LUMTI-718180 format. One record per residue (C-alpha): x, y, z; residue in three letters. Coordinates in pm, 1 decimal. Layout:
<recs>
+----------+----------+----------+------+
|        u |        v |        w | rest |
+----------+----------+----------+------+
|        X |        Y |        Z |  ALA |
...
+----------+----------+----------+------+
</recs>
This chain:
<recs>
+----------+----------+----------+------+
|        u |        v |        w | rest |
+----------+----------+----------+------+
|  -9086.1 |   3922.2 |  -2711.5 |  MET |
|  -9086.7 |   3668.2 |  -2440.8 |  ARG |
|  -9130.7 |   3392.9 |  -2698.4 |  GLN |
|  -8823.0 |   3507.3 |  -2894.2 |  LYS |
|  -8612.4 |   3518.6 |  -2582.5 |  ILE |
|  -8732.6 |   3174.3 |  -2485.8 |  LYS |
|  -8644.1 |   3034.9 |  -2828.6 |  LYS |
|  -8306.4 |   3202.0 |  -2814.4 |  ALA |
|  -8241.3 |   3060.3 |  -2469.7 |  GLY |
|  -8339.5 |   2714.4 |  -2589.5 |  LEU |
|  -8099.6 |   2737.7 |  -2883.4 |  GLY |
|  -7816.6 |   2858.1 |  -2659.3 |  LEU |
|  -7879.3 |   2571.2 |  -2417.8 |  GLY |
|  -7868.5 |   2317.1 |  -2700.6 |  CYS |
|  -7539.0 |   2466.7 |  -2820.9 |  TRP |
|  -7386.5 |   2431.5 |  -2469.3 |  TYR |
|  -7515.6 |   2073.6 |  -2444.6 |  ALA |
|  -7358.3 |   1979.3 |  -2776.0 |  LEU |
|  -7026.5 |   2131.4 |  -2668.9 |  CYS |
|  -7028.6 |   1947.2 |  -2338.6 |  LEU |
|  -7126.7 |   1619.9 |  -2504.6 |  SER |
|  -6832.8 |   1654.6 |  -2746.0 |  GLY |
|  -6577.9 |   1742.4 |  -2479.9 |  LEU |
|  -6679.2 |   1496.2 |  -2210.9 |  ALA |
|  -6533.8 |   1174.3 |  -2364.3 |  PRO |
|  -6191.2 |   1328.6 |  -2440.6 |  MET |
|  -6031.6 |   1282.4 |  -2094.6 |  PRO |
|  -6155.1 |    922.9 |  -2082.9 |  VAL |
|  -5999.2 |    843.1 |  -2422.9 |  MET |
|  -5665.6 |   1005.4 |  -2322.5 |  ALA |
|  -5655.8 |    811.7 |  -1998.4 |  GLN |
|  -5724.4 |    484.0 |  -2180.9 |  THR |
|  -5447.5 |    553.0 |  -2433.1 |  ALA |
|  -5204.3 |    639.2 |  -2155.2 |  GLN |
|  -5291.6 |    324.5 |  -1962.5 |  THR |
|  -5257.7 |    100.9 |  -2266.4 |  SER |
|  -4931.5 |    268.2 |  -2364.4 |  ALA |
|  -4788.7 |    217.6 |  -2016.7 |  SER |
|  -4875.4 |   -151.9 |  -2032.7 |  GLN |
|  -4716.6 |   -206.0 |  -2376.7 |  LYS |
|  -4352.9 |   -244.2 |  -2278.6 |  VAL |
|  -4107.7 |   -464.6 |  -2467.3 |  ILE |
|  -3791.2 |   -553.9 |  -2274.3 |  ARG |
|  -3479.5 |   -665.2 |  -2459.0 |  LEU |
|  -3115.8 |   -736.6 |  -2382.0 |  VAL |
|  -2837.8 |   -577.9 |  -2584.9 |  ALA |
|  -2727.1 |   -796.9 |  -2878.8 |  ASN |
|  -3043.7 |  -1003.9 |  -2840.5 |  ASP |
|  -3363.2 |  -1018.0 |  -3047.5 |  GLN |
|  -3733.6 |  -1082.5 |  -3002.1 |  ASP |
|  -4042.5 |  -1112.0 |  -3224.7 |  ILE |
|  -4353.9 |   -898.7 |  -3184.3 |  LEU |
|  -4657.6 |  -1089.6 |  -3314.4 |  ARG |
|  -4950.6 |   -886.8 |  -3452.4 |  LEU |
|  -5299.4 |   -987.0 |  -3574.5 |  PRO |
|  -5225.3 |   -840.5 |  -3920.5 |  GLN |
|  -4924.8 |   -759.8 |  -4132.3 |  VAL |
|  -4834.2 |   -395.4 |  -4056.0 |  PRO |
|  -4800.1 |   -142.9 |  -4332.6 |  GLN |
|  -4492.6 |     24.8 |  -4183.8 |  ARG |
|  -4302.1 |     57.6 |  -3854.8 |  VAL |
|  -4082.9 |    329.4 |  -3706.0 |  ALA |
|  -3862.4 |    357.1 |  -3397.9 |  ILE |
|  -3751.3 |    679.6 |  -3232.8 |  SER |
|  -3386.0 |    581.1 |  -3173.5 |  ASP |
|  -3235.2 |    326.1 |  -3410.5 |  ASP |
|  -2912.6 |    319.0 |  -3205.5 |  SER |
|  -3103.2 |    153.3 |  -2918.6 |  VAL |
|  -3291.3 |   -107.7 |  -3121.6 |  ALA |
|  -3354.3 |   -205.1 |  -3481.5 |  ASP |
|  -3695.1 |   -307.4 |  -3618.6 |  VAL |
|  -3783.2 |   -512.3 |  -3929.1 |  GLN |
|  -4114.0 |   -642.2 |  -4073.0 |  ILE |
|  -4103.4 |  -1017.0 |  -4138.0 |  LEU |
|  -4294.3 |  -1185.0 |  -4416.4 |  SER |
|  -4614.2 |  -1349.3 |  -4297.0 |  SER |
|  -4593.3 |  -1728.6 |  -4272.1 |  SER |
|  -4918.6 |  -1801.7 |  -4088.5 |  SER |
|  -5206.6 |  -1659.7 |  -4286.1 |  GLY |
|  -5274.9 |  -1295.1 |  -4225.5 |  GLN |
|  -5076.7 |  -1264.4 |  -3899.9 |  ARG |
|  -4782.3 |  -1028.8 |  -3898.0 |  GLY |
|  -4446.6 |  -1041.0 |  -3719.6 |  GLU |
|  -4200.3 |   -764.2 |  -3637.8 |  VAL |
|  -3837.9 |   -846.1 |  -3549.1 |  LEU |
|  -3677.3 |   -634.6 |  -3274.0 |  LEU |
|  -3298.3 |   -636.6 |  -3226.9 |  ILE |
|  -3145.8 |   -473.6 |  -2918.1 |  GLY |
|  -2829.5 |   -274.4 |  -2981.2 |  LYS |
|  -2740.8 |    -90.2 |  -2660.9 |  ARG |
|  -2897.2 |      1.0 |  -2327.6 |  ALA |
|  -3163.8 |    265.7 |  -2353.3 |  GLY |
|  -3530.9 |    338.7 |  -2419.5 |  THR |
|  -3702.6 |    397.4 |  -2753.0 |  ALA |
|  -4057.4 |    451.7 |  -2881.3 |  ASP |
|  -4192.7 |    198.5 |  -3133.0 |  LEU |
|  -4487.9 |    287.1 |  -3360.8 |  ARG |
|  -4671.3 |     38.0 |  -3584.0 |  VAL |
|  -4927.3 |    135.7 |  -3851.7 |  TRP |
|  -5185.8 |   -134.9 |  -3911.7 |  MET |
|  -5398.6 |   -161.6 |  -4231.9 |  PRO |
|  -5711.8 |     50.6 |  -4228.8 |  GLY |
|  -5604.8 |    259.8 |  -3929.3 |  ARG |
|  -5473.2 |    613.5 |  -3937.3 |  SER |
|  -5338.2 |    619.5 |  -3580.2 |  ASN |
|  -5037.0 |    394.8 |  -3505.0 |  PRO |
|  -5006.1 |    163.2 |  -3209.7 |  GLU |
|  -4723.9 |    245.9 |  -2966.8 |  ARG |
|  -4484.3 |     34.5 |  -2761.1 |  TRP |
|  -4200.7 |    132.6 |  -2529.9 |  THR |
|  -3883.5 |    -66.1 |  -2600.0 |  VAL |
|  -3647.6 |    -96.7 |  -2299.6 |  GLU |
|  -3304.2 |   -241.6 |  -2374.7 |  VAL |
|  -3078.2 |   -343.7 |  -2085.5 |  THR |
|  -2710.4 |   -434.9 |  -2104.4 |  SER |
|  -2581.0 |   -788.4 |  -2075.8 |  GLN |
|  -2409.5 |   -698.6 |  -1749.1 |  VAL |
|  -2743.7 |   -603.9 |  -1593.6 |  GLN |
|  -2895.9 |   -929.2 |  -1715.7 |  GLN |
|  -2610.9 |  -1137.9 |  -1573.6 |  GLN |
|  -2625.0 |   -957.5 |  -1238.4 |  LEU |
|  -2999.2 |  -1014.2 |  -1214.2 |  ALA |
|  -2959.8 |  -1384.2 |  -1295.2 |  GLN |
|  -2679.0 |  -1425.0 |  -1039.2 |  SER |
|  -2890.9 |  -1280.5 |   -757.2 |  GLY |
|  -2711.3 |   -942.8 |   -743.2 |  ARG |
|  -2959.0 |   -693.6 |   -887.3 |  PRO |
|  -2841.9 |   -334.1 |   -895.4 |  MET |
|  -3001.5 |    -77.1 |   -669.8 |  SER |
|  -2900.3 |    216.3 |   -889.7 |  ALA |
|  -3084.6 |    292.4 |  -1212.0 |  GLN |
|  -2894.9 |    297.6 |  -1542.7 |  VAL |
|  -3048.8 |    475.6 |  -1841.2 |  SER |
|  -2917.8 |    598.6 |  -2175.9 |  SER |
|  -2995.1 |    909.5 |  -2376.7 |  ALA |
|  -2824.0 |    936.7 |  -2712.6 |  GLY |
|  -2451.2 |    874.1 |  -2670.1 |  GLN |
|  -2458.3 |    924.1 |  -2292.6 |  GLN |
|  -2541.2 |    692.9 |  -2001.8 |  SER |
|  -2694.5 |    818.9 |  -1678.1 |  LEU |
|  -2667.5 |    654.0 |  -1335.3 |  ILE |
|  -2913.6 |    767.3 |  -1069.5 |  THR |
|  -3034.0 |    642.4 |   -733.6 |  GLY |
|  -2836.7 |    504.2 |   -440.6 |  SER |
|  -2601.9 |    206.2 |   -410.8 |  SER |
|  -2570.5 |     24.1 |    -76.3 |  PRO |
|  -2200.7 |    -50.7 |   -132.4 |  SER |
|  -1906.5 |     41.5 |   -350.1 |  LEU |
|  -1922.7 |   -299.9 |   -518.0 |  LEU |
|  -2281.1 |   -232.9 |   -624.4 |  ASP |
|  -2174.8 |    106.4 |   -758.6 |  HIS |
|  -1896.6 |    -57.3 |   -960.3 |  GLN |
|  -2153.1 |   -296.1 |  -1109.3 |  ASP |
|  -2365.4 |      1.9 |  -1212.9 |  ALA |
|  -2064.3 |    169.2 |  -1376.0 |  MET |
|  -1979.4 |   -151.5 |  -1564.0 |  ALA |
|  -2339.3 |   -184.7 |  -1680.9 |  ALA |
|  -2344.2 |    177.6 |  -1800.2 |  ALA |
|  -2019.2 |    139.7 |  -1996.0 |  ARG |
|  -2108.8 |   -193.8 |  -2151.8 |  SER |
|  -2460.9 |    -89.1 |  -2246.8 |  GLY |
|  -2384.7 |    249.7 |  -2401.0 |  ALA |
|  -2069.1 |    148.8 |  -2585.8 |  GLY |
|  -1698.7 |    220.0 |  -2532.0 |  PRO |
|  -1715.3 |    575.2 |  -2671.3 |  ASP |
|  -2017.8 |    684.2 |  -2468.7 |  ALA |
|  -1987.5 |    924.1 |  -2175.4 |  ALA |
|  -2116.0 |    814.4 |  -1834.6 |  VAL |
|  -2281.7 |   1075.3 |  -1611.8 |  LEU |
|  -2285.4 |    947.6 |  -1254.0 |  ASP |
|  -2545.9 |   1117.7 |  -1032.9 |  LEU |
|  -2579.0 |    832.4 |   -783.8 |  SER |
|  -2452.8 |    811.8 |   -426.3 |  GLU |
|  -2301.7 |    535.3 |   -214.7 |  VAL |
|  -2479.8 |    499.6 |    119.0 |  SER |
|  -2190.3 |    370.9 |    332.0 |  THR |
|  -1995.6 |    518.0 |    620.8 |  SER |
|  -1703.7 |    716.9 |    483.9 |  GLY |
|  -1485.7 |    739.4 |    797.8 |  MET |
|  -1242.3 |    464.3 |    895.2 |  VAL |
|  -1039.2 |    448.7 |   1215.4 |  GLN |
|   -717.5 |    249.7 |   1178.2 |  VAL |
|   -547.4 |    124.1 |   1493.5 |  GLU |
|   -179.3 |     46.1 |   1435.6 |  VAL |
|     69.3 |   -124.3 |   1665.5 |  LYS |
|    435.7 |   -141.5 |   1561.6 |  VAL |
|    640.6 |   -392.5 |   1762.6 |  VAL |
|   1008.2 |   -482.9 |   1729.3 |  GLU |
|   1079.8 |   -838.4 |   1840.6 |  VAL |
|   1376.6 |  -1072.4 |   1815.4 |  SER |
|   1346.0 |  -1306.9 |   1519.2 |  ARG |
|   1441.0 |  -1608.4 |   1728.3 |  ASP |
|   1172.5 |  -1523.3 |   1982.8 |  VAL |
|    920.7 |  -1465.9 |   1703.4 |  ALA |
|    989.9 |  -1813.2 |   1571.7 |  LYS |
|    955.4 |  -1965.7 |   1917.2 |  ASP |
|    622.2 |  -1805.0 |   2011.3 |  ILE |
|    564.2 |  -1753.7 |   1657.7 |  GLY |
|    354.8 |  -1615.2 |   1397.1 |  LEU |
|    205.7 |  -1957.2 |   1329.6 |  SER |
|   -124.7 |  -2120.2 |   1400.9 |  ALA |
|     38.8 |  -2424.7 |   1561.1 |  ASN |
|    203.5 |  -2225.0 |   1839.7 |  ALA |
|   -109.8 |  -2027.6 |   1923.9 |  ILE |
|   -357.9 |  -2307.8 |   1860.1 |  GLY |
|   -660.0 |  -2350.7 |   1642.4 |  GLY |
|   -697.8 |  -2193.0 |   1300.4 |  LYS |
|   -683.0 |  -1820.7 |   1366.3 |  PRO |
|   -576.7 |  -1717.8 |   1017.6 |  TRP |
|   -831.1 |  -1598.1 |    765.9 |  SER |
|   -665.3 |  -1554.0 |    427.9 |  GLY |
|   -566.0 |  -1227.9 |    272.0 |  GLY |
|   -373.6 |  -1084.4 |    -21.5 |  MET |
|     -0.5 |  -1025.3 |     23.8 |  ASN |
|    166.8 |   -761.5 |   -192.4 |  LEU |
|    501.1 |   -742.8 |    -12.0 |  LEU |
|    802.5 |   -686.0 |   -239.3 |  PRO |
|    998.8 |   -988.8 |   -350.2 |  GLN |
|   1309.9 |   -855.9 |   -178.5 |  ALA |
|   1147.1 |   -908.9 |    160.4 |  LEU |
|   1187.8 |  -1283.9 |    176.6 |  SER |
|    977.6 |  -1453.8 |    437.5 |  GLY |
|    724.9 |  -1170.7 |    444.6 |  GLY |
|    387.5 |  -1241.7 |    599.5 |  LEU |
|     59.4 |  -1059.8 |    569.7 |  SER |
|   -242.0 |  -1246.0 |    705.9 |  LEU |
|   -569.8 |  -1156.0 |    864.9 |  ALA |
|   -594.9 |  -1257.1 |   1229.0 |  TYR |
|   -911.9 |  -1296.1 |   1432.0 |  ASN |
|   -787.8 |  -1431.5 |   1765.5 |  SER |
|   -698.1 |  -1236.7 |   2076.8 |  ARG |
|   -422.4 |  -1480.7 |   2172.5 |  ASN |
|   -164.4 |  -1301.6 |   1960.5 |  PHE |
|   -219.9 |   -971.9 |   2142.4 |  SER |
|   -180.1 |  -1153.5 |   2471.5 |  ALA |
|    145.3 |  -1307.9 |   2347.1 |  ALA |
|    280.1 |   -965.7 |   2247.2 |  LEU |
|    188.3 |   -818.8 |   2585.6 |  ASN |
|    369.3 |  -1105.6 |   2757.9 |  LEU |
|    681.4 |  -1048.0 |   2548.1 |  LEU |
|    671.2 |   -675.7 |   2619.5 |  GLU |
|    646.0 |   -731.7 |   2994.6 |  GLN |
|    948.7 |   -963.2 |   2988.3 |  ASN |
|   1160.7 |   -730.2 |   2775.9 |  GLY |
|   1161.3 |   -957.2 |   2469.1 |  LEU |
|    963.2 |   -713.6 |   2253.7 |  ALA |
|    953.5 |   -337.0 |   2226.4 |  ARG |
|    654.3 |   -131.5 |   2115.3 |  VAL |
|    789.9 |    138.2 |   1884.6 |  LEU |
|    463.5 |    316.1 |   1804.5 |  ALA |
|     92.1 |    270.0 |   1869.6 |  GLU |
|    -96.2 |    540.1 |   1674.9 |  PRO |
|   -463.9 |    564.6 |   1582.4 |  THR |
|   -540.8 |    723.1 |   1245.7 |  LEU |
|   -873.2 |    840.2 |   1101.6 |  VAL |
|   -920.6 |    881.2 |    726.2 |  ALA |
|  -1204.5 |    929.1 |    482.3 |  MET |
|  -1277.0 |    651.9 |    235.9 |  SER |
|  -1039.0 |    686.5 |    -57.2 |  GLY |
|   -806.5 |    930.7 |    122.6 |  HIS |
|   -472.8 |    868.5 |    292.9 |  SER |
|   -355.2 |    923.0 |    648.3 |  ALA |
|      4.2 |    899.1 |    766.7 |  SER |
|    219.4 |    939.7 |   1073.6 |  PHE |
|    591.8 |    950.6 |   1153.7 |  LEU |
|    756.0 |    864.9 |   1482.9 |  SER |
|   1118.2 |    970.0 |   1458.4 |  GLY |
|   1293.7 |   1281.6 |   1338.0 |  GLY |
|   1460.5 |   1453.3 |   1045.9 |  GLU |
|   1829.9 |   1449.4 |    964.7 |  ILE |
|   1986.0 |   1753.7 |    793.6 |  PRO |
|   2176.6 |   1669.4 |    476.3 |  ILE |
|   2389.3 |   1958.8 |    344.9 |  PRO |
|   2462.8 |   1988.9 |    -24.4 |  SER |
|   2669.3 |   2239.7 |   -217.9 |  SER |
|   2482.9 |   2491.5 |   -429.7 |  GLY |
|   2583.4 |   2749.9 |   -681.4 |  GLY |
|   2827.7 |   3034.3 |   -611.5 |  LEU |
|   2977.6 |   2853.4 |   -314.0 |  GLY |
|   2651.4 |   2832.1 |   -119.7 |  THR |
|   2535.2 |   2535.6 |     84.5 |  THR |
|   2176.3 |   2417.3 |    104.8 |  THR |
|   2036.6 |   2188.0 |    370.8 |  VAL |
|   1772.6 |   1925.2 |    298.0 |  GLU |
|   1594.8 |   1747.0 |    581.9 |  TYR |
|   1518.9 |   1379.0 |    530.8 |  LYS |
|   1276.9 |   1207.4 |    772.5 |  PRO |
|   1364.7 |    884.1 |    949.0 |  PHE |
|   1198.3 |    663.3 |   1207.3 |  GLY |
|    875.6 |    463.1 |   1204.9 |  ILE |
|    636.5 |    582.9 |    934.7 |  GLY |
|    306.8 |    448.5 |    807.7 |  LEU |
|     63.4 |    554.4 |    535.9 |  THR |
|   -284.2 |    398.5 |    518.3 |  VAL |
|   -551.0 |    442.1 |    250.6 |  THR |
|   -887.4 |    282.2 |    338.5 |  PRO |
|  -1170.8 |    223.8 |     92.6 |  THR |
|  -1514.5 |    126.8 |    222.9 |  VAL |
|  -1653.9 |   -146.9 |     -2.5 |  LEU |
|  -1973.1 |   -227.9 |    188.9 |  SER |
|  -2119.5 |   -166.9 |    536.6 |  PRO |
|  -1893.9 |   -442.9 |    676.2 |  ASP |
|  -1599.1 |   -473.0 |    431.7 |  ARG |
|  -1295.3 |   -244.1 |    404.4 |  ILE |
|  -1010.5 |   -248.6 |    151.9 |  ALA |
|   -695.5 |   -112.0 |    313.7 |  LEU |
|   -365.4 |    -15.8 |    155.3 |  LYS |
|    -81.2 |      1.0 |    407.1 |  VAL |
|    270.6 |    130.0 |    335.9 |  ALA |
|    493.2 |     91.3 |    646.4 |  PRO |
|    850.3 |    215.7 |    659.0 |  GLU |
|   1117.4 |    185.9 |    928.0 |  ALA |
|   1448.7 |    369.0 |    897.6 |  SER |
|   1728.2 |    447.1 |   1141.7 |  ASP |
|   2073.1 |    603.5 |   1133.8 |  LEU |
|   2360.3 |    375.2 |   1034.3 |  ASP |
|   2692.0 |    502.6 |   1169.7 |  TYR |
|   2880.1 |    203.1 |   1030.8 |  SER |
|   2852.0 |    358.0 |    685.5 |  ARG |
|   2926.0 |    728.0 |    703.9 |  VAL |
|   2999.3 |    986.2 |    437.0 |  VAL |
|   3274.9 |   1241.1 |    490.2 |  GLU |
|   3162.5 |   1596.0 |    423.5 |  MET |
|   3383.8 |   1837.9 |    226.1 |  PRO |
|   3395.5 |   2091.3 |    508.0 |  GLY |
|   3478.5 |   1828.5 |    768.1 |  GLY |
|   3267.8 |   1593.2 |    971.5 |  GLY |
|   3078.7 |   1281.4 |    876.2 |  VAL |
|   2717.5 |   1213.6 |    780.9 |  MET |
|   2556.5 |    879.8 |    872.7 |  PRO |
|   2354.9 |    685.6 |    619.4 |  SER |
|   1997.6 |    561.1 |    659.1 |  LEU |
|   1901.2 |    196.9 |    697.5 |  ARG |
|   1546.1 |    159.9 |    562.7 |  THR |
|   1288.3 |   -118.8 |    566.6 |  ARG |
|    981.4 |    -59.7 |    351.5 |  ARG |
|    673.2 |   -254.4 |    237.8 |  ALA |
|    346.2 |   -196.3 |     50.2 |  ASP |
|     42.9 |   -415.6 |    118.9 |  THR |
|   -322.5 |   -414.4 |     10.8 |  THR |
|   -578.3 |   -633.9 |    182.4 |  ILE |
|   -954.6 |   -664.3 |    232.9 |  GLU |
|  -1088.2 |   -700.6 |    587.4 |  LEU |
|  -1410.2 |   -694.7 |    779.8 |  GLY |
|  -1504.3 |   -424.2 |   1026.6 |  ASP |
|  -1291.7 |   -477.1 |   1339.3 |  GLY |
|  -1073.9 |   -757.3 |   1199.4 |  GLU |
|   -696.3 |   -738.8 |   1241.0 |  SER |
|   -406.6 |   -847.4 |   1027.9 |  TYR |
|    -31.9 |   -870.6 |   1071.3 |  ILE |
|    252.2 |   -749.8 |    851.4 |  ILE |
|    593.9 |   -897.5 |    922.2 |  SER |
|    912.4 |   -979.8 |    737.3 |  GLY |
|   1086.9 |   -643.0 |    784.2 |  LEU |
|   1411.6 |   -783.9 |    924.0 |  VAL |
|   1723.3 |   -591.5 |   1028.7 |  SER |
|   2054.9 |   -753.8 |   1122.5 |  ARG |
|   2295.3 |   -608.5 |   1376.0 |  GLN |
|   2648.9 |   -745.7 |   1402.8 |  THR |
|   2852.7 |   -683.3 |   1718.9 |  ALA |
|   3208.6 |   -777.6 |   1813.3 |  ALA |
|   3338.2 |   -834.1 |   2167.6 |  SER |
|   3711.0 |   -851.9 |   2247.0 |  VAL |
|   3855.4 |  -1043.6 |   2545.2 |  ASN |
|   4226.8 |   -987.4 |   2600.2 |  LYS |
|   4500.7 |   -993.8 |   2858.2 |  ILE |
|   4599.0 |   -641.8 |   2957.7 |  PRO |
|   4916.5 |   -508.9 |   2795.4 |  PHE |
|   4991.4 |   -841.7 |   2621.6 |  LEU |
|   4685.2 |   -827.1 |   2401.2 |  GLY |
|   4789.9 |   -485.4 |   2269.0 |  ASP |
|   5122.5 |   -601.3 |   2128.1 |  LEU |
|   5152.0 |   -555.6 |   1748.3 |  PRO |
|   5223.0 |   -913.4 |   1640.3 |  ILE |
|   5215.8 |  -1134.0 |   1946.7 |  LEU |
|   4903.1 |   -967.2 |   2081.3 |  GLY |
|   4675.5 |  -1188.8 |   1867.8 |  SER |
|   4776.3 |  -1486.2 |   2084.1 |  PHE |
|   4655.8 |  -1309.1 |   2399.4 |  PHE |
|   4317.8 |  -1180.9 |   2282.0 |  ARG |
|   3993.7 |  -1337.0 |   2159.2 |  ASN |
|   3736.2 |  -1171.1 |   1932.1 |  VAL |
|   3378.0 |  -1300.5 |   1926.7 |  GLN |
|   3123.0 |  -1188.3 |   1669.5 |  TYR |
|   2749.7 |  -1204.8 |   1731.8 |  SER |
|   2461.1 |  -1131.0 |   1497.1 |  GLN |
|   2118.3 |  -1025.8 |   1615.4 |  LYS |
|   1811.7 |  -1024.7 |   1393.2 |  GLU |
|   1522.7 |   -794.4 |   1476.1 |  LEU |
|   1186.9 |   -826.7 |   1304.1 |  GLU |
|    932.9 |   -549.2 |   1272.9 |  LEU |
|    575.8 |   -669.6 |   1331.6 |  VAL |
|    284.8 |   -437.5 |   1244.7 |  ILE |
|    -70.3 |   -513.7 |   1360.4 |  VAL |
|   -342.3 |   -310.4 |   1184.5 |  VAL |
|   -712.9 |   -303.0 |   1279.8 |  THR |
|   -958.3 |    -92.0 |   1072.0 |  PRO |
|  -1297.5 |      7.7 |   1212.7 |  ARG |
|  -1592.3 |    193.4 |   1062.8 |  LEU |
|  -1683.0 |    491.9 |   1280.0 |  ILE |
|  -1925.4 |    782.3 |   1286.5 |  LYS |
|  -1878.4 |   1133.3 |   1429.0 |  PRO |
|  -1983.9 |   1216.6 |   1782.2 |  ILE |
|  -2354.1 |   1283.1 |   1805.3 |  GLN |
|  -2460.4 |   1642.8 |   1834.6 |  LYS |
|  -2507.1 |   1746.4 |   2196.6 |  GLY |
|  -2333.4 |   1437.8 |   2340.6 |  ALA |
|  -2112.6 |   1482.1 |   2647.1 |  THR |
|  -1753.1 |   1388.0 |   2574.3 |  ILE |
|  -1577.5 |   1188.4 |   2845.9 |  ALA |
|  -1244.3 |   1362.7 |   2898.0 |  LEU |
|   -949.9 |   1193.1 |   3071.7 |  PRO |
|   -989.6 |   1239.0 |   3447.4 |  GLY |
|  -1340.6 |   1380.4 |   3416.2 |  GLY |
|  -1500.6 |   1088.1 |   3598.2 |  ARG |
|  -1256.4 |   1114.4 |   3888.6 |  GLN |
|  -1324.5 |   1488.3 |   3922.8 |  GLU |
|  -1695.8 |   1411.8 |   3934.3 |  LYS |
|  -1643.5 |   1160.2 |   4214.6 |  LEU |
|  -1412.3 |   1391.5 |   4410.0 |  ASP |
|  -1679.0 |   1661.4 |   4443.2 |  ASP |
|  -1809.3 |   1709.0 |   4798.5 |  ALA |
|  -2180.6 |   1641.7 |   4718.8 |  PRO |
|  -2089.0 |   1313.6 |   4545.1 |  ASN |
|  -1852.3 |   1175.4 |   4809.4 |  ALA |
|  -2124.8 |    998.8 |   5015.9 |  TRP |
|  -2298.0 |    876.5 |   4699.1 |  GLY |
|  -1978.6 |    708.3 |   4580.9 |  TYR |
|  -1928.8 |    556.5 |   4928.6 |  PHE |
|  -2283.7 |    416.9 |   4947.6 |  LEU |
|  -2353.4 |    325.7 |   4583.1 |  LEU |
|  -2005.8 |    227.9 |   4475.5 |  GLY |
|  -1841.2 |    298.0 |   4143.0 |  ARG |
|  -2127.1 |    135.9 |   3949.1 |  HIS |
|  -2385.3 |    379.3 |   4082.5 |  GLY |
|  -2297.1 |    641.1 |   3825.1 |  TYR |
|  -2381.0 |    649.3 |   3459.2 |  GLU |
|  -2107.9 |    604.3 |   3203.0 |  GLN |
|  -2042.3 |    910.3 |   2991.8 |  MET |
|  -2101.3 |    854.3 |   2620.4 |  PRO |
|  -1805.6 |    851.3 |   2386.3 |  GLY |
|  -1769.0 |    782.4 |   2016.8 |  PHE |
|  -2069.6 |    632.0 |   1846.7 |  SER |
|  -2028.4 |    327.4 |   1628.5 |  ARG |
+----------+----------+----------+------+
</recs>
């Protein structure tokens, strides 16, 4: 009995050993196939071709997606060696399988086809950070782009690689600051004074201008839109303002998200009545004054594209419209422009050329004699004067970030209240104004 059990145990142990010996090499073979498959990668460019050289002429070849690449077996010209022609069609990834003579299992390659745009960007030193891949008739963009320009390159690569009819699914993100603070200063200055102190590099000195793109309408002759990097112009405007030669009409600060618009209006609204049906009268309010609309677009961490649309309008009582029910309605004199420019963070540029002309008449006459119907013209003198006013707009965009969580906001007058407290009076007297810490404000 013991001998039978021993023989049975020996047979069972041999059966387990055979099973283990048959299963043990399987993970090693799978790992080797995976490693070799990961190393066999063929990279092509769309509308380009390459030759895969093999030790023997293959029996047949197959590719998983013939819209990505095409494969053909070439006739052998060097003995028994075989060649396979690969032609890239569009951006994407496909699986290539080659059956060699005398082998039942095919050899596998991964064919990666990139678009010509990706190839040109890589050769020009501007490789994309985002990843572009294709699946069927759809392109996929993933990852993160450091700037909007890099994201536009990824979109162009996705469209050119997948074809004009392919859909592009964009799952990437642009890692740039999306908030822009635009500082605007609207100044009205005499045109003669502007020419004297002028908006020219010769009057201010040096070469302060740094080119830009001017999109002012053709009707605004003499328009100017240039980037300006010097502080001398601001000093010149302050000097004119102190001497009464210039007048600051508005000085707002706008904050907008990238791609969104922000606007302001410094003026009022004029009611314009109009007749309606059944003898009713409706009133429509039309705004007038100094208005500005800005639309910033963050291109990169230090470049901003800014669209500015300034408008200046005022009431013109020299051209009035008589209302049916009595009374007069003044017309509006409007100056408008539309400009798009690209600037760096903190750079300023100037928009000018919005000119208005005011004509005035002064009469000098001898009392009583100058009022005579016919002979009065010999005893009075009429002088006409024309004054030209030019609207100058200085715009400075800056990239900003929100206030940090938990930061103390410095309110107007808060520092003085801190110094006026009784416990801090002697500290301010002994340490001076520099003995206190500055309160944090907006973070850049």
